[in-house]
N, C-alpha and C positions, 0 to 999 in steps of 0.2 A: 508535307511535314509529318513525321511520325509523332504520335502522342503516346507517352508511357503512362500506364495506369498501374499503380502499386496496390495490390490486393491482399497483402499479408500483414495488415495492421494489427492483427491479433498477436503476432509474434514480435514485431518491432515497428516503431513509428518514427519518422524523422523528427528531429527536434526543431522547433521554430527558431530562426536566427536570434530573435529577441530573448528567448529562453536560454539559448546557448551562451549569449553574451553575459547574461546575469550569472550563469553557472560556472563560467570559466575559472574564476578564482578558486573554486572548490575542487578543481581538478589539478591544482598546483600548489599555490602558497597557503591556502586555508584548507588544511587536510586533517586536522586533529579530530580525535574522538570527542564529540560534544558532551558525552556523559562523563568524561574524565575530569580530574581536578587540576591537571597541569595547564600551563599557559596556552599551548596550542589547542587544547580542548576548549578552553574558555573563548578563544578566538572564533572557534567554529560554533559554539553554543549561542552566541548573540544573534547571528543571522538566522539560525534555525528557530530561535524563539520569535524573531520578527516575522518569519514566514508563517509560523503557526498562528500568530496573532492576526496576520493579514487574511489568511484562509478562514479563520474562525469568524472574523468580521464579515467576510463575504457570504458565509453560510448562516450567519445568525447564531453561531455556536460560541461556546467558551473555548479559549485556547487549550484548556486541559482536556477537551473532548476531541482534539485533533491528534491523530496518530499517523506517522509516516511508516510505510513498509518498504522493504527492499525489492519487492516483486509483486506481480499480480497473483501469483500462487500464494504468497504469504497473506495478502489481503483476502483472498477467497477463503483461506483456512481460518482466519480470524472471524470472518462473517459466519462460517459454518459453526465454529465453536461457540460463538455468541448465541446463535439460534438454538443450538443443541443444549447449551447450559440453561436456557430459559424454558426448556420443554419439560413436560411431565413425563414420567416413565411410560413407555409403550407408545408415545406419540410418534408420528411419522413426519418426515420432511419430504415435500414434493417439490422437485426442481423443474423449471421449464427446460425444454430440450437444449437450449443454447448454454445452459449451465452444467449439463451432464458431461463433464469432462473427467478424464482419468484422474487428475489431481484432486477433484472434488470427491470422487468416489473413494480414493485412497484415504483421504482424511476422514470421511464418514466411517470407513471401516475401522480406523484407529479409535474413533469415538464409541464404537459399539460396546466397549468394555466400561464406559463411564455413563454419560448422559443418555445414550441411545438404548439402554436396557429398559 
């Protein structure tokens, strides 16, 4: 029997069936913008708030401290901006080799004109 090993989890990872089942309504009938004021938005906002509360409880955080991003790149950039905004002028950021990606360096270059000076 051949065994398949998927080794590109940095690019994409299969969704667990349990997660897919919970998410299915959000790929169809519950699709509103949760930040909007109309009814479809409110319908989407309630489960989003519940997810935020659940994750906060698991992490010992406040729901207001939980943020969702659309991608790993967006999350990386938020982290870089957070570190950079807390730095004193002329301080350096040292990244481990596994974080030295093109997207991180691109964002650091954008920050050179602000907190990185």
